[in-house]
N, CA, C and O atoms as a GROMACS GRO file, in nm:
protein
  568
    1MET      N    1 -15.388 -21.644 -15.701
    1MET     CA    2 -15.421 -21.732 -15.812
    1MET      C    3 -15.290 -21.791 -15.865
    1MET      O    4 -15.185 -21.728 -15.857
    2ASP      N    5 -15.299 -21.908 -15.917
    2ASP     CA    6 -15.183 -21.980 -15.966
    2ASP      C    7 -15.119 -21.906 -16.084
    2ASP      O    8 -15.186 -21.875 -16.182
    3ILE      N    9 -14.990 -21.879 -16.073
    3ILE     CA   10 -14.918 -21.805 -16.177
    3ILE      C   11 -14.916 -21.881 -16.309
    3ILE      O   12 -14.925 -21.820 -16.415
    4ILE      N   13 -14.904 -22.014 -16.303
    4ILE     CA   14 -14.903 -22.095 -16.425
    4ILE      C   15 -15.036 -22.081 -16.499
    4ILE      O   16 -15.038 -22.070 -16.622
    5LEU      N   17 -15.146 -22.081 -16.424
    5LEU     CA   18 -15.278 -22.065 -16.485
    5LEU      C   19 -15.289 -21.927 -16.552
    5LEU      O   20 -15.339 -21.916 -16.664
    6LEU      N   21 -15.243 -21.823 -16.485
    6LEU     CA   22 -15.249 -21.689 -16.543
    6LEU      C   23 -15.162 -21.679 -16.668
    6LEU      O   24 -15.203 -21.616 -16.766
    7ASP      N   25 -15.045 -21.740 -16.667
    7ASP     CA   26 -14.961 -21.742 -16.786
    7ASP      C   27 -15.033 -21.812 -16.901
    7ASP      O   28 -15.029 -21.766 -17.015
    8ALA      N   29 -15.098 -21.924 -16.871
    8ALA     CA   30 -15.171 -21.998 -16.974
    8ALA      C   31 -15.286 -21.915 -17.030
    8ALA      O   32 -15.308 -21.914 -17.152
    9LEU      N   33 -15.359 -21.846 -16.944
    9LEU     CA   34 -15.469 -21.761 -16.991
    9LEU      C   35 -15.417 -21.649 -17.081
    9LEU      O   36 -15.481 -21.614 -17.180
   10GLY      N   37 -15.302 -21.594 -17.046
   10GLY     CA   38 -15.243 -21.490 -17.130
   10GLY      C   39 -15.194 -21.544 -17.262
   10GLY      O   40 -15.208 -21.477 -17.365
   11SER      N   41 -15.137 -21.662 -17.261
   11SER     CA   42 -15.076 -21.715 -17.383
   11SER      C   43 -15.177 -21.763 -17.487
   11SER      O   44 -15.144 -21.774 -17.604
   12ILE      N   45 -15.300 -21.791 -17.445
   12ILE     CA   46 -15.398 -21.840 -17.541
   12ILE      C   47 -15.489 -21.731 -17.596
   12ILE      O   48 -15.584 -21.760 -17.668
   13ASN      N   49 -15.460 -21.605 -17.562
   13ASN     CA   50 -15.548 -21.501 -17.614
   13ASN      C   51 -15.521 -21.477 -17.762
   13ASN      O   52 -15.420 -21.523 -17.817
   14GLY      N   53 -15.612 -21.406 -17.825
   14GLY     CA   54 -15.599 -21.380 -17.969
   14GLY      C   55 -15.543 -21.242 -17.998
   14GLY      O   56 -15.574 -21.184 -18.102
   15ALA      N   57 -15.463 -21.189 -17.909
   15ALA     CA   58 -15.410 -21.053 -17.927
   15ALA      C   59 -15.338 -21.042 -18.061
   15ALA      O   60 -15.256 -21.127 -18.097
   16THR      N   61 -15.369 -20.935 -18.132
   16THR     CA   62 -15.306 -20.915 -18.262
   16THR      C   63 -15.190 -20.817 -18.254
   16THR      O   64 -15.106 -20.813 -18.344
   17GLN      N   65 -15.184 -20.739 -18.149
   17GLN     CA   66 -15.074 -20.645 -18.134
   17GLN      C   67 -14.958 -20.718 -18.067
   17GLN      O   68 -14.977 -20.784 -17.965
   18SER      N   69 -14.838 -20.706 -18.123
   18SER     CA   70 -14.724 -20.783 -18.073
   18SER      C   71 -14.693 -20.754 -17.926
   18SER      O   72 -14.644 -20.843 -17.855
   19ASN      N   73 -14.719 -20.634 -17.879
   19ASN     CA   74 -14.688 -20.602 -17.740
   19ASN      C   75 -14.791 -20.661 -17.643
   19ASN      O   76 -14.769 -20.658 -17.522
   20LEU      N   77 -14.902 -20.714 -17.695
   20LEU     CA   78 -15.004 -20.771 -17.609
   20LEU      C   79 -15.000 -20.923 -17.607
   20LEU      O   80 -15.059 -20.985 -17.518
   21GLU      N   81 -14.933 -20.983 -17.704
   21GLU     CA   82 -14.935 -21.128 -17.714
   21GLU      C   83 -14.886 -21.191 -17.585
   21GLU      O   84 -14.782 -21.154 -17.531
   22GLY      N   85 -14.963 -21.286 -17.537
   22GLY     CA   86 -14.924 -21.359 -17.418
   22GLY      C   87 -14.948 -21.286 -17.288
   22GLY      O   88 -14.906 -21.333 -17.182
   23LYS      N   89 -15.014 -21.173 -17.292
   23LYS     CA   90 -15.041 -21.096 -17.170
   23LYS      C   91 -15.186 -21.115 -17.128
   23LYS      O   92 -15.277 -21.116 -17.212
   24LEU      N   93 -15.207 -21.129 -17.001
   24LEU     CA   94 -15.340 -21.133 -16.943
   24LEU      C   95 -15.366 -20.996 -16.882
   24LEU      O   96 -15.285 -20.946 -16.804
   25GLN      N   97 -15.478 -20.935 -16.917
   25GLN     CA   98 -15.514 -20.805 -16.861
   25GLN      C   99 -15.597 -20.828 -16.735
   25GLN      O  100 -15.704 -20.887 -16.741
   26ILE      N  101 -15.546 -20.781 -16.622
   26ILE     CA  102 -15.618 -20.794 -16.495
   26ILE      C  103 -15.674 -20.658 -16.456
   26ILE      O  104 -15.601 -20.559 -16.445
   27PHE      N  105 -15.807 -20.655 -16.435
   27PHE     CA  106 -15.874 -20.534 -16.390
   27PHE      C  107 -15.909 -20.552 -16.244
   27PHE      O  108 -15.989 -20.639 -16.208
   28ASP      N  109 -15.850 -20.470 -16.161
   28ASP     CA  110 -15.882 -20.468 -16.019
   28ASP      C  111 -15.981 -20.354 -16.001
   28ASP      O  112 -15.946 -20.238 -16.022
   29ALA      N  113 -16.102 -20.386 -15.963
   29ALA     CA  114 -16.208 -20.286 -15.956
   29ALA      C  115 -16.184 -20.181 -15.848
   29ALA      O  116 -16.240 -20.071 -15.854
   30ARG      N  117 -16.101 -20.214 -15.751
   30ARG     CA  118 -16.078 -20.122 -15.639
   30ARG      C  119 -15.992 -20.003 -15.679
   30ARG      O  120 -15.920 -20.008 -15.779
   31PRO      N  121 -15.999 -19.897 -15.600
   31PRO     CA  122 -15.897 -19.793 -15.614
   31PRO      C  123 -15.762 -19.850 -15.568
   31PRO      O  124 -15.758 -19.937 -15.481
   32TRP      N  125 -15.653 -19.803 -15.625
   32TRP     CA  126 -15.519 -19.852 -15.593
   32TRP      C  127 -15.491 -19.841 -15.443
   32TRP      O  128 -15.437 -19.934 -15.383
   33LEU      N  129 -15.529 -19.730 -15.383
   33LEU     CA  130 -15.502 -19.708 -15.241
   33LEU      C  131 -15.577 -19.812 -15.155
   33LEU      O  132 -15.523 -19.860 -15.055
   34ASN      N  133 -15.699 -19.845 -15.192
   34ASN     CA  134 -15.774 -19.947 -15.119
   34ASN      C  135 -15.705 -20.083 -15.129
   34ASN      O  136 -15.700 -20.158 -15.032
   35ALA      N  137 -15.653 -20.114 -15.247
   35ALA     CA  138 -15.583 -20.241 -15.267
   35ALA      C  139 -15.458 -20.247 -15.179
   35ALA      O  140 -15.426 -20.351 -15.121
   36GLN      N  141 -15.387 -20.136 -15.171
   36GLN     CA  142 -15.268 -20.130 -15.086
   36GLN      C  143 -15.305 -20.151 -14.939
   36GLN      O  144 -15.238 -20.225 -14.868
   37GLY      N  145 -15.413 -20.086 -14.895
   37GLY     CA  146 -15.459 -20.103 -14.758
   37GLY      C  147 -15.501 -20.246 -14.730
   37GLY      O  148 -15.475 -20.300 -14.622
   38ASN      N  149 -15.567 -20.308 -14.828
   38ASN     CA  150 -15.609 -20.447 -14.815
   38ASN      C  151 -15.487 -20.538 -14.802
   38ASN      O  152 -15.488 -20.634 -14.724
   39ALA      N  153 -15.382 -20.508 -14.878
   39ALA     CA  154 -15.259 -20.589 -14.871
   39ALA      C  155 -15.193 -20.577 -14.734
   39ALA      O  156 -15.140 -20.675 -14.682
   40LEU      N  157 -15.197 -20.457 -14.676
   40LEU     CA  158 -15.138 -20.438 -14.543
   40LEU      C  159 -15.212 -20.521 -14.437
   40LEU      O  160 -15.154 -20.560 -14.336
   41LEU      N  161 -15.340 -20.545 -14.462
   41LEU     CA  162 -15.420 -20.625 -14.369
   41LEU      C  163 -15.416 -20.774 -14.400
   41LEU      O  164 -15.489 -20.853 -14.342
   42GLY      N  165 -15.328 -20.811 -14.494
   42GLY     CA  166 -15.313 -20.952 -14.529
   42GLY      C  167 -15.399 -20.998 -14.645
   42GLY      O  168 -15.402 -21.117 -14.676
   43GLY      N  169 -15.470 -20.905 -14.709
   43GLY     CA  170 -15.556 -20.940 -14.822
   43GLY      C  171 -15.478 -20.952 -14.951
   43GLY      O  172 -15.357 -20.928 -14.956
   44GLY      N  173 -15.550 -20.990 -15.054
   44GLY     CA  174 -15.487 -21.012 -15.184
   44GLY      C  175 -15.448 -20.886 -15.256
   44GLY      O  176 -15.518 -20.784 -15.252
   45PHE      N  177 -15.333 -20.896 -15.324
   45PHE     CA  178 -15.284 -20.785 -15.405
   45PHE      C  179 -15.175 -20.842 -15.495
   45PHE      O  180 -15.078 -20.900 -15.445
   46GLU      N  181 -15.188 -20.825 -15.626
   46GLU     CA  182 -15.090 -20.881 -15.718
   46GLU      C  183 -14.960 -20.801 -15.714
   46GLU      O  184 -14.960 -20.679 -15.703
   47ASN      N  185 -14.852 -20.873 -15.725
   47ASN     CA  186 -14.720 -20.813 -15.729
   47ASN      C  187 -14.670 -20.822 -15.874
   47ASN      O  188 -14.662 -20.931 -15.930
   48ASN      N  189 -14.638 -20.708 -15.934
   48ASN     CA  190 -14.593 -20.703 -16.074
   48ASN      C  191 -14.467 -20.786 -16.096
   48ASN      O  192 -14.444 -20.835 -16.206
   49GLU      N  193 -14.386 -20.803 -15.993
   49GLU     CA  194 -14.263 -20.880 -16.006
   49GLU      C  195 -14.293 -21.030 -16.016
   49GLU      O  196 -14.216 -21.104 -16.077
   50VAL      N  197 -14.403 -21.073 -15.957
   50VAL     CA  198 -14.440 -21.214 -15.960
   50VAL      C  199 -14.524 -21.245 -16.084
   50VAL      O  200 -14.501 -21.344 -16.152
   51TYR      N  201 -14.621 -21.159 -16.112
   51TYR     CA  202 -14.712 -21.178 -16.226
   51TYR      C  203 -14.657 -21.103 -16.347
   51TYR      O  204 -14.712 -21.001 -16.388
   52THR      N  205 -14.550 -21.154 -16.403
   52THR     CA  206 -14.479 -21.085 -16.511
   52THR      C  207 -14.553 -21.092 -16.644
   52THR      O  208 -14.525 -21.012 -16.734
   53ASN      N  209 -14.644 -21.185 -16.658
   53ASN     CA  210 -14.716 -21.202 -16.784
   53ASN      C  211 -14.853 -21.134 -16.781
   53ASN      O  212 -14.941 -21.167 -16.860
   54CYS      N  213 -14.870 -21.038 -16.690
   54CYS     CA  214 -14.999 -20.972 -16.673
   54CYS      C  215 -14.981 -20.820 -16.673
   54CYS      O  216 -14.879 -20.766 -16.630
   55ASP      N  217 -15.083 -20.754 -16.724
   55ASP     CA  218 -15.092 -20.609 -16.713
   55ASP      C  219 -15.206 -20.579 -16.616
   55ASP      O  220 -15.309 -20.646 -16.618
   56PHE      N  221 -15.188 -20.478 -16.532
   56PHE     CA  222 -15.285 -20.447 -16.428
   56PHE      C  223 -15.345 -20.309 -16.450
   56PHE      O  224 -15.276 -20.214 -16.488
   57THR      N  225 -15.474 -20.300 -16.426
   57THR     CA  226 -15.544 -20.171 -16.431
   57THR      C  227 -15.634 -20.162 -16.307
   57THR      O  228 -15.713 -20.252 -16.281
   58PHE      N  229 -15.621 -20.055 -16.233
   58PHE     CA  230 -15.710 -20.028 -16.120
   58PHE      C  231 -15.823 -19.939 -16.171
   58PHE      O  232 -15.799 -19.839 -16.238
   59CYS      N  233 -15.945 -19.977 -16.138
   59CYS     CA  234 -16.063 -19.909 -16.194
   59CYS      C  235 -16.121 -19.802 -16.104
   59CYS      O  236 -16.210 -19.728 -16.146
   60ASP      N  237 -16.074 -19.791 -15.982
   60ASP     CA  238 -16.115 -19.684 -15.889
   60ASP      C  239 -16.264 -19.680 -15.858
   60ASP      O  240 -16.320 -19.572 -15.835
   61ILE      N  241 -16.330 -19.795 -15.856
   61ILE     CA  242 -16.472 -19.799 -15.822
   61ILE      C  243 -16.486 -19.804 -15.670
   61ILE      O  244 -16.421 -19.884 -15.603
   62ALA      N  245 -16.570 -19.717 -15.618
   62ALA     CA  246 -16.592 -19.710 -15.473
   62ALA      C  247 -16.654 -19.840 -15.423
   62ALA      O  248 -16.714 -19.916 -15.500
   63ASN      N  249 -16.638 -19.865 -15.294
   63ASN     CA  250 -16.693 -19.989 -15.237
   63ASN      C  251 -16.845 -19.983 -15.225
   63ASN      O  252 -16.907 -19.879 -15.248
   64ILE      N  253 -16.903 -20.096 -15.190
   64ILE     CA  254 -17.048 -20.109 -15.188
   64ILE      C  255 -17.114 -20.012 -15.090
   64ILE      O  256 -17.228 -19.969 -15.112
   65HIS      N  257 -17.045 -19.976 -14.984
   65HIS     CA  258 -17.101 -19.884 -14.885
   65HIS      C  259 -17.118 -19.745 -14.945
   65HIS      O  260 -17.218 -19.677 -14.920
   66GLU      N  261 -17.021 -19.702 -15.024
   66GLU     CA  262 -17.030 -19.571 -15.090
   66GLU      C  263 -17.138 -19.572 -15.198
   66GLU      O  264 -17.210 -19.473 -15.215
   67VAL      N  265 -17.150 -19.683 -15.268
   67VAL     CA  266 -17.254 -19.694 -15.372
   67VAL      C  267 -17.392 -19.691 -15.309
   67VAL      O  268 -17.482 -19.623 -15.358
   68LYS      N  269 -17.409 -19.765 -15.200
   68LYS     CA  270 -17.538 -19.764 -15.129
   68LYS      C  271 -17.572 -19.624 -15.079
   68LYS      O  272 -17.687 -19.579 -15.090
   69LYS      N  273 -17.472 -19.556 -15.025
   69LYS     CA  274 -17.492 -19.420 -14.972
   69LYS      C  275 -17.536 -19.326 -15.084
   69LYS      O  276 -17.630 -19.248 -15.066
   70ALA      N  277 -17.470 -19.333 -15.198
   70ALA     CA  278 -17.504 -19.246 -15.311
   70ALA      C  279 -17.642 -19.281 -15.366
   70ALA      O  280 -17.720 -19.192 -15.400
   71HIS      N  281 -17.672 -19.410 -15.375
   71HIS     CA  282 -17.803 -19.453 -15.425
   71HIS      C  283 -17.914 -19.407 -15.331
   71HIS      O  284 -18.019 -19.362 -15.376
   72HIS      N  285 -17.890 -19.419 -15.202
   72HIS     CA  286 -17.988 -19.375 -15.103
   72HIS      C  287 -18.013 -19.224 -15.115
   72HIS      O  288 -18.127 -19.178 -15.111
   73ALA      N  289 -17.905 -19.149 -15.128
   73ALA     CA  290 -17.918 -19.003 -15.142
   73ALA      C  291 -17.996 -18.968 -15.268
   73ALA      O  292 -18.078 -18.876 -15.267
   74MET      N  293 -17.971 -19.040 -15.377
   74MET     CA  294 -18.043 -19.014 -15.502
   74MET      C  295 -18.190 -19.052 -15.487
   74MET      O  296 -18.277 -18.982 -15.539
   75SER      N  297 -18.219 -19.160 -15.417
   75SER     CA  298 -18.358 -19.201 -15.394
   75SER      C  299 -18.433 -19.097 -15.312
   75SER      O  300 -18.549 -19.068 -15.340
   76LEU      N  301 -18.366 -19.041 -15.212
   76LEU     CA  302 -18.429 -18.936 -15.132
   76LEU      C  303 -18.461 -18.814 -15.217
   76LEU      O  304 -18.563 -18.748 -15.197
   77MET      N  305 -18.374 -18.785 -15.312
   77MET     CA  306 -18.400 -18.671 -15.403
   77MET      C  307 -18.531 -18.693 -15.479
   77MET      O  308 -18.610 -18.601 -15.495
   78ALA      N  309 -18.553 -18.814 -15.526
   78ALA     CA  310 -18.673 -18.845 -15.604
   78ALA      C  311 -18.799 -18.838 -15.517
   78ALA      O  312 -18.908 -18.814 -15.568
   79LEU      N  313 -18.783 -18.858 -15.387
   79LEU     CA  314 -18.897 -18.856 -15.296
   79LEU      C  315 -18.920 -18.721 -15.231
   79LEU      O  316 -19.005 -18.707 -15.143
   80THR      N  317 -18.845 -18.621 -15.274
   80THR     CA  318 -18.856 -18.488 -15.215
   80THR      C  319 -18.909 -18.391 -15.321
   80THR      O  320 -18.831 -18.332 -15.396
   81PRO      N  321 -19.042 -18.373 -15.328
   81PRO     CA  322 -19.101 -18.289 -15.433
   81PRO      C  323 -19.051 -18.144 -15.431
   81PRO      O  324 -19.040 -18.082 -15.537
   82GLN      N  325 -19.020 -18.090 -15.314
   82GLN     CA  326 -18.974 -17.953 -15.308
   82GLN      C  327 -18.839 -17.935 -15.376
   82GLN      O  328 -18.803 -17.823 -15.413
   83ALA      N  329 -18.764 -18.042 -15.393
   83ALA     CA  330 -18.634 -18.035 -15.460
   83ALA      C  331 -18.648 -18.004 -15.607
   83ALA      O  332 -18.553 -17.958 -15.670
   84PHE      N  333 -18.764 -18.029 -15.664
   84PHE     CA  334 -18.784 -18.008 -15.807
   84PHE      C  335 -18.815 -17.862 -15.841
   84PHE      O  336 -18.820 -17.826 -15.959
   85GLY      N  337 -18.835 -17.777 -15.740
   85GLY     CA  338 -18.874 -17.638 -15.764
   85GLY      C  339 -18.770 -17.554 -15.836
   85GLY      O  340 -18.800 -17.493 -15.938
   86ASP      N  341 -18.650 -17.549 -15.785
   86ASP     CA  342 -18.544 -17.466 -15.841
   86ASP      C  343 -18.444 -17.555 -15.916
   86ASP      O  344 -18.377 -17.639 -15.857
   87LYS      N  345 -18.436 -17.534 -16.046
   87LYS     CA  346 -18.353 -17.621 -16.132
   87LYS      C  347 -18.207 -17.622 -16.087
   87LYS      O  348 -18.146 -17.729 -16.078
   88ASP      N  349 -18.151 -17.506 -16.060
   88ASP     CA  350 -18.009 -17.499 -16.024
   88ASP      C  351 -17.979 -17.572 -15.893
   88ASP      O  352 -17.882 -17.647 -15.884
   89SER      N  353 -18.062 -17.550 -15.792
   89SER     CA  354 -18.038 -17.618 -15.663
   89SER      C  355 -18.065 -17.768 -15.676
   89SER      O  356 -18.000 -17.849 -15.611
   90TYR      N  357 -18.162 -17.804 -15.761
   90TYR     CA  358 -18.191 -17.946 -15.783
   90TYR      C  359 -18.073 -18.016 -15.849
   90TYR      O  360 -18.032 -18.123 -15.805
   91LEU      N  361 -18.017 -17.955 -15.952
   91LEU     CA  362 -17.902 -18.014 -16.020
   91LEU      C  363 -17.781 -18.021 -15.927
   91LEU      O  364 -17.705 -18.118 -15.930
   92LYS      N  365 -17.764 -17.919 -15.845
   92LYS     CA  366 -17.654 -17.920 -15.748
   92LYS      C  367 -17.673 -18.033 -15.646
   92LYS      O  368 -17.578 -18.102 -15.611
   93SER      N  369 -17.796 -18.051 -15.601
   93SER     CA  370 -17.825 -18.158 -15.504
   93SER      C  371 -17.800 -18.296 -15.564
   93SER      O  372 -17.746 -18.385 -15.497
   94ILE      N  373 -17.838 -18.313 -15.690
   94ILE     CA  374 -17.812 -18.440 -15.757
   94ILE      C  375 -17.662 -18.465 -15.766
   94ILE      O  376 -17.614 -18.575 -15.736
   95ASP      N  377 -17.588 -18.362 -15.805
   95ASP     CA  378 -17.443 -18.376 -15.817
   95ASP      C  379 -17.380 -18.412 -15.682
   95ASP      O  380 -17.287 -18.492 -15.677
   96GLU      N  381 -17.431 -18.355 -15.576
   96GLU     CA  382 -17.375 -18.380 -15.443
   96GLU      C  383 -17.397 -18.523 -15.394
   96GLU      O  384 -17.328 -18.568 -15.303
   97THR      N  385 -17.492 -18.594 -15.453
   97THR     CA  386 -17.514 -18.734 -15.412
   97THR      C  387 -17.396 -18.821 -15.454
   97THR      O  388 -17.368 -18.922 -15.391
   98GLY      N  389 -17.327 -18.782 -15.560
   98GLY     CA  390 -17.214 -18.860 -15.611
   98GLY      C  391 -17.256 -18.981 -15.694
   98GLY      O  392 -17.172 -19.057 -15.741
   99TYR      N  393 -17.388 -18.998 -15.710
   99TYR     CA  394 -17.440 -19.116 -15.780
   99TYR      C  395 -17.394 -19.122 -15.925
   99TYR      O  396 -17.345 -19.226 -15.971
  100TYR      N  397 -17.408 -19.014 -15.996
  100TYR     CA  398 -17.370 -19.016 -16.138
  100TYR      C  399 -17.220 -19.033 -16.157
  100TYR      O  400 -17.176 -19.093 -16.256
  101GLN      N  401 -17.141 -18.983 -16.065
  101GLN     CA  402 -16.996 -19.003 -16.072
  101GLN      C  403 -16.962 -19.151 -16.055
  101GLN      O  404 -16.876 -19.204 -16.126
  102LEU      N  405 -17.029 -19.217 -15.961
  102LEU     CA  406 -17.007 -19.360 -15.941
  102LEU      C  407 -17.048 -19.441 -16.064
  102LEU      O  408 -16.975 -19.530 -16.107
  103ILE      N  409 -17.163 -19.410 -16.120
  103ILE     CA  410 -17.210 -19.479 -16.241
  103ILE      C  411 -17.111 -19.457 -16.355
  103ILE      O  412 -17.080 -19.550 -16.430
  104SER      N  413 -17.062 -19.336 -16.368
  104SER     CA  414 -16.963 -19.304 -16.472
  104SER      C  415 -16.836 -19.385 -16.455
  104SER      O  416 -16.782 -19.437 -16.552
  105THR      N  417 -16.788 -19.397 -16.333
  105THR     CA  418 -16.666 -19.473 -16.305
  105THR      C  419 -16.685 -19.621 -16.340
  105THR      O  420 -16.597 -19.683 -16.399
  106ILE      N  421 -16.800 -19.676 -16.303
  106ILE     CA  422 -16.829 -19.816 -16.336
  106ILE      C  423 -16.833 -19.835 -16.487
  106ILE      O  424 -16.775 -19.931 -16.539
  107LEU      N  425 -16.902 -19.746 -16.557
  107LEU     CA  426 -16.914 -19.759 -16.703
  107LEU      C  427 -16.780 -19.742 -16.774
  107LEU      O  428 -16.755 -19.806 -16.876
  108LYS      N  429 -16.694 -19.656 -16.723
  108LYS     CA  430 -16.560 -19.641 -16.781
  108LYS      C  431 -16.480 -19.770 -16.765
  108LYS      O  432 -16.410 -19.813 -16.857
  109ALA      N  433 -16.491 -19.832 -16.649
  109ALA     CA  434 -16.421 -19.959 -16.625
  109ALA      C  435 -16.474 -20.068 -16.718
  109ALA      O  436 -16.396 -20.144 -16.776
  110VAL      N  437 -16.604 -20.074 -16.732
  110VAL     CA  438 -16.665 -20.173 -16.822
  110VAL      C  439 -16.619 -20.149 -16.965
  110VAL      O  440 -16.589 -20.244 -17.037
  111ASN      N  441 -16.612 -20.025 -17.006
  111ASN     CA  442 -16.566 -19.992 -17.141
  111ASN      C  443 -16.423 -20.042 -17.163
  111ASN      O  444 -16.391 -20.093 -17.271
  112MET      N  445 -16.336 -20.028 -17.062
  112MET     CA  446 -16.199 -20.078 -17.075
  112MET      C  447 -16.196 -20.230 -17.091
  112MET      O  448 -16.119 -20.283 -17.170
  113VAL      N  449 -16.281 -20.300 -17.016
  113VAL     CA  450 -16.289 -20.446 -17.027
  113VAL      C  451 -16.333 -20.486 -17.167
  113VAL      O  452 -16.272 -20.572 -17.230
  114VAL      N  453 -16.439 -20.424 -17.214
  114VAL     CA  454 -16.492 -20.457 -17.347
  114VAL      C  455 -16.390 -20.426 -17.455
  114VAL      O  456 -16.373 -20.503 -17.549
  115GLU      N  457 -16.320 -20.314 -17.442
  115GLU     CA  458 -16.217 -20.277 -17.540
  115GLU      C  459 -16.107 -20.384 -17.546
  115GLU      O  460 -16.062 -20.421 -17.654
  116CYS      N  461 -16.064 -20.432 -17.431
  116CYS     CA  462 -15.961 -20.536 -17.428
  116CYS      C  463 -16.009 -20.664 -17.496
  116CYS      O  464 -15.935 -20.726 -17.572
  117ILE      N  465 -16.132 -20.702 -17.467
  117ILE     CA  466 -16.184 -20.826 -17.523
  117ILE      C  467 -16.212 -20.814 -17.673
  117ILE      O  468 -16.169 -20.898 -17.752
  118VAL      N  469 -16.284 -20.708 -17.711
  118VAL     CA  470 -16.331 -20.697 -17.849
  118VAL      C  471 -16.224 -20.643 -17.944
  118VAL      O  472 -16.200 -20.701 -18.050
  119GLU      N  473 -16.161 -20.534 -17.906
  119GLU     CA  474 -16.066 -20.470 -17.997
  119GLU      C  475 -15.926 -20.530 -17.989
  119GLU      O  476 -15.862 -20.553 -18.092
  120LYS      N  477 -15.879 -20.556 -17.869
  120LYS     CA  478 -15.742 -20.606 -17.852
  120LYS      C  479 -15.734 -20.758 -17.850
  120LYS      O  480 -15.625 -20.815 -17.855
  121LYS      N  481 -15.849 -20.823 -17.843
  121LYS     CA  482 -15.856 -20.971 -17.841
  121LYS      C  483 -15.778 -21.030 -17.724
  121LYS      O  484 -15.716 -21.136 -17.737
  122GLN      N  485 -15.780 -20.961 -17.611
  122GLN     CA  486 -15.710 -21.007 -17.491
  122GLN      C  487 -15.804 -21.080 -17.398
  122GLN      O  488 -15.923 -21.051 -17.392
  123ASN      N  489 -15.750 -21.175 -17.325
  123ASN     CA  490 -15.823 -21.236 -17.215
  123ASN      C  491 -15.812 -21.142 -17.096
  123ASN      O  492 -15.711 -21.075 -17.078
  124VAL      N  493 -15.918 -21.137 -17.017
  124VAL     CA  494 -15.919 -21.047 -16.902
  124VAL      C  495 -15.960 -21.124 -16.777
  124VAL      O  496 -16.029 -21.226 -16.784
  125LEU      N  497 -15.917 -21.071 -16.665
  125LEU     CA  498 -15.958 -21.121 -16.534
  125LEU      C  499 -16.005 -20.998 -16.457
  125LEU      O  500 -15.933 -20.898 -16.449
  126VAL      N  501 -16.125 -21.005 -16.400
  126VAL     CA  502 -16.181 -20.893 -16.324
  126VAL      C  503 -16.197 -20.938 -16.181
  126VAL      O  504 -16.250 -21.046 -16.154
  127HIS      N  505 -16.152 -20.855 -16.088
  127HIS     CA  506 -16.170 -20.888 -15.946
  127HIS      C  507 -16.163 -20.763 -15.861
  127HIS      O  508 -16.122 -20.656 -15.907
  128CYS      N  509 -16.203 -20.778 -15.736
  128CYS     CA  510 -16.181 -20.674 -15.633
  128CYS      C  511 -16.150 -20.748 -15.504
  128CYS      O  512 -16.113 -20.865 -15.508
  129SER      N  513 -16.165 -20.685 -15.391
  129SER     CA  514 -16.124 -20.749 -15.267
  129SER      C  515 -16.212 -20.868 -15.229
  129SER      O  516 -16.161 -20.970 -15.185
  130ASP      N  517 -16.343 -20.857 -15.247
  130ASP     CA  518 -16.432 -20.964 -15.204
  130ASP      C  519 -16.507 -21.030 -15.320
  130ASP      O  520 -16.545 -21.146 -15.309
  131GLY      N  521 -16.527 -20.959 -15.429
  131GLY     CA  522 -16.593 -21.016 -15.545
  131GLY      C  523 -16.744 -21.020 -15.537
  131GLY      O  524 -16.808 -21.091 -15.615
  132TRP      N  525 -16.803 -20.946 -15.444
  132TRP     CA  526 -16.948 -20.953 -15.432
  132TRP      C  527 -17.020 -20.823 -15.467
  132TRP      O  528 -17.141 -20.815 -15.449
  133ASP      N  529 -16.951 -20.724 -15.515
  133ASP     CA  530 -17.022 -20.603 -15.558
  133ASP      C  531 -16.964 -20.549 -15.689
  133ASP      O  532 -17.030 -20.554 -15.792
  134ARG      N  533 -16.844 -20.499 -15.687
  134ARG     CA  534 -16.785 -20.438 -15.807
  134ARG      C  535 -16.757 -20.539 -15.918
  134ARG      O  536 -16.780 -20.509 -16.035
  135THR      N  537 -16.709 -20.655 -15.881
  135THR     CA  538 -16.676 -20.758 -15.982
  135THR      C  539 -16.799 -20.797 -16.064
  135THR      O  540 -16.793 -20.794 -16.187
  136PRO      N  541 -16.911 -20.835 -16.002
  136PRO     CA  542 -17.027 -20.871 -16.083
  136PRO      C  543 -17.086 -20.753 -16.160
  136PRO      O  544 -17.141 -20.772 -16.269
  137GLN      N  545 -17.074 -20.632 -16.106
  137GLN     CA  546 -17.122 -20.516 -16.181
  137GLN      C  547 -17.046 -20.505 -16.312
  137GLN      O  548 -17.106 -20.490 -16.419
  138MET      N  549 -16.914 -20.511 -16.304
  138MET     CA  550 -16.833 -20.498 -16.424
  138MET      C  551 -16.855 -20.614 -16.520
  138MET      O  552 -16.875 -20.592 -16.640
  139CYS      N  553 -16.853 -20.736 -16.470
  139CYS     CA  554 -16.865 -20.854 -16.556
  139CYS      C  555 -17.001 -20.861 -16.624
  139CYS      O  556 -17.009 -20.889 -16.744
  140SER      N  557 -17.106 -20.836 -16.550
  140SER     CA  558 -17.239 -20.846 -16.610
  140SER      C  559 -17.261 -20.738 -16.715
  140SER      O  560 -17.323 -20.766 -16.818
  141LEU      N  561 -17.213 -20.619 -16.692
  141LEU     CA  562 -17.228 -20.513 -16.791
  141LEU      C  563 -17.140 -20.536 -16.913
  141LEU      O  564 -17.181 -20.508 -17.026
  142ALA      N  565 -17.020 -20.587 -16.890
  142ALA     CA  566 -16.931 -20.616 -17.004
  142ALA      C  567 -16.990 -20.727 -17.088
  142ALA      O  568 -16.931 -20.766 -17.189
   0.00000   0.00000   0.00000
């Protein structure tokens, strides 16, 4: 993205804290390690030395394949009546799907976005590697 545009977005925010004035908060929905791997393959990754007027936060949200896998596992739990028999094993099985952990991670990221916009009066930019799963989840919820 054009550095001049990002500087302009940062400079027009209504940040009231002096350390935030003129800064654009960028939320990268990916885990940091995934972003690094994407950069090695020629994909996008912001460089702090180039984007000096931006603060970066990695949200550690798993990719769409992991979300689908967890959702599928949770759906199977709902369709398995015998799983409801023993409370402890049922709760353990739910935990093992990883679904609630993924939902928690997404909601934490959304909370950070909302906090920046509402409390800190900062402009934000949300993105991930492709923009077709994590980005709309975060933006629509925020």
